[in-house]
C-alpha positions as CSV (number, residue, x, y, z in Angstrom):
1,M,21.5,28.3,2.0
2,G,23.3,26.7,4.8
3,G,20.3,24.9,6.3
4,R,19.8,21.5,5.7
5,T,17.0,19.5,4.1
6,A,15.5,16.2,4.7
7,S,15.8,13.7,2.5
8,A,12.5,12.6,0.6
9,V,13.4,9.0,0.8
10,T,12.5,7.8,4.7
11,V,11.5,4.7,6.2
12,P,7.7,5.3,6.5
13,M,7.5,6.8,2.7
14,V,9.5,3.0,1.8
15,V,7.0,1.5,3.6
16,A,3.7,3.5,2.4
17,G,5.7,2.7,-1.1
18,V,5.8,-0.9,-0.3
19,C,2.4,-0.7,0.6
20,L,1.1,0.3,-2.8
21,A,3.1,-1.7,-4.2
22,I,1.7,-5.0,-3.0
23,P,-1.7,-4.7,-4.2
24,F,0.2,-4.9,-7.7
25,G,2.3,-8.0,-7.4
26,A,-0.7,-9.6,-6.0
27,M,-2.4,-9.8,-9.1
28,L,0.6,-9.6,-11.1
29,W,1.2,-13.3,-9.9
30,V,-1.8,-15.2,-11.6
31,D,-0.5,-18.5,-10.5
32,S,-1.6,-18.2,-6.8
33,Y,-5.1,-17.4,-8.3
34,S,-5.8,-19.0,-11.2
35,R,-8.0,-21.9,-10.0
36,L,-11.1,-23.2,-8.9
37,T,-11.4,-24.2,-5.6
38,P,-11.5,-23.7,-2.5
39,T,-14.7,-22.3,-3.0
40,F,-16.1,-19.5,-0.6
41,I,-19.6,-19.7,0.1
42,G,-20.4,-21.0,-3.5
43,M,-18.1,-18.4,-4.8
44,P,-14.9,-20.2,-6.9
45,F,-11.6,-19.0,-5.4
46,F,-10.4,-16.9,-8.3
47,Y,-13.4,-14.8,-7.6
48,W,-13.1,-14.4,-4.2
49,Y,-9.6,-13.9,-3.9
50,Q,-9.9,-10.9,-6.0
51,M,-12.9,-9.3,-4.0
52,L,-10.7,-9.5,-1.1
53,W,-7.8,-7.6,-2.6
54,V,-10.1,-4.9,-3.6
55,V,-10.2,-4.5,0.6
56,L,-6.9,-5.3,1.3
57,S,-6.0,-2.6,-1.6
58,T,-8.4,0.0,-0.3
59,A,-6.6,-0.6,3.3
60,L,-3.5,-0.5,1.9
61,T,-3.7,2.8,0.0
62,V,-5.4,4.3,3.7
63,V,-2.2,3.3,5.0
64,A,-0.4,4.7,2.6
65,Y,-1.5,8.0,2.6
66,V,-1.7,8.0,6.4
67,I,2.0,7.9,6.5
68,V,2.4,10.3,3.4
69,R,0.4,12.9,5.3
70,R,2.2,12.5,8.7
71,Q,5.7,13.0,6.3
72,E,4.6,15.9,5.0
73,R,3.2,17.5,8.5
74,A,6.3,16.9,10.3
75,R,8.5,17.9,7.4
76,K,6.5,21.4,7.4
77,G,6.1,21.7,10.8
78,G,10.3,21.5,10.8
79,E,10.7,23.8,8.2
80,R,8.5,26.6,10.4
81,R,11.3,26.7,13.0
């Protein structure tokens, strides 16, 4: 009862949340990619931009996962002391 508990909202957890929110914001901002040019290897901008975000979203999700796992390990390690 007298022990202090760590706050669930930490800077790394906010960074993880931002990493997960960025792809949503990019895809919801339709005016940024609703066009045909510039083309890339013959593909209109609309298509290759969205495919690029598939890769970027995966990378950002991995970053968020690693951050959350490190936070969980650090919190569990601190509880054992």
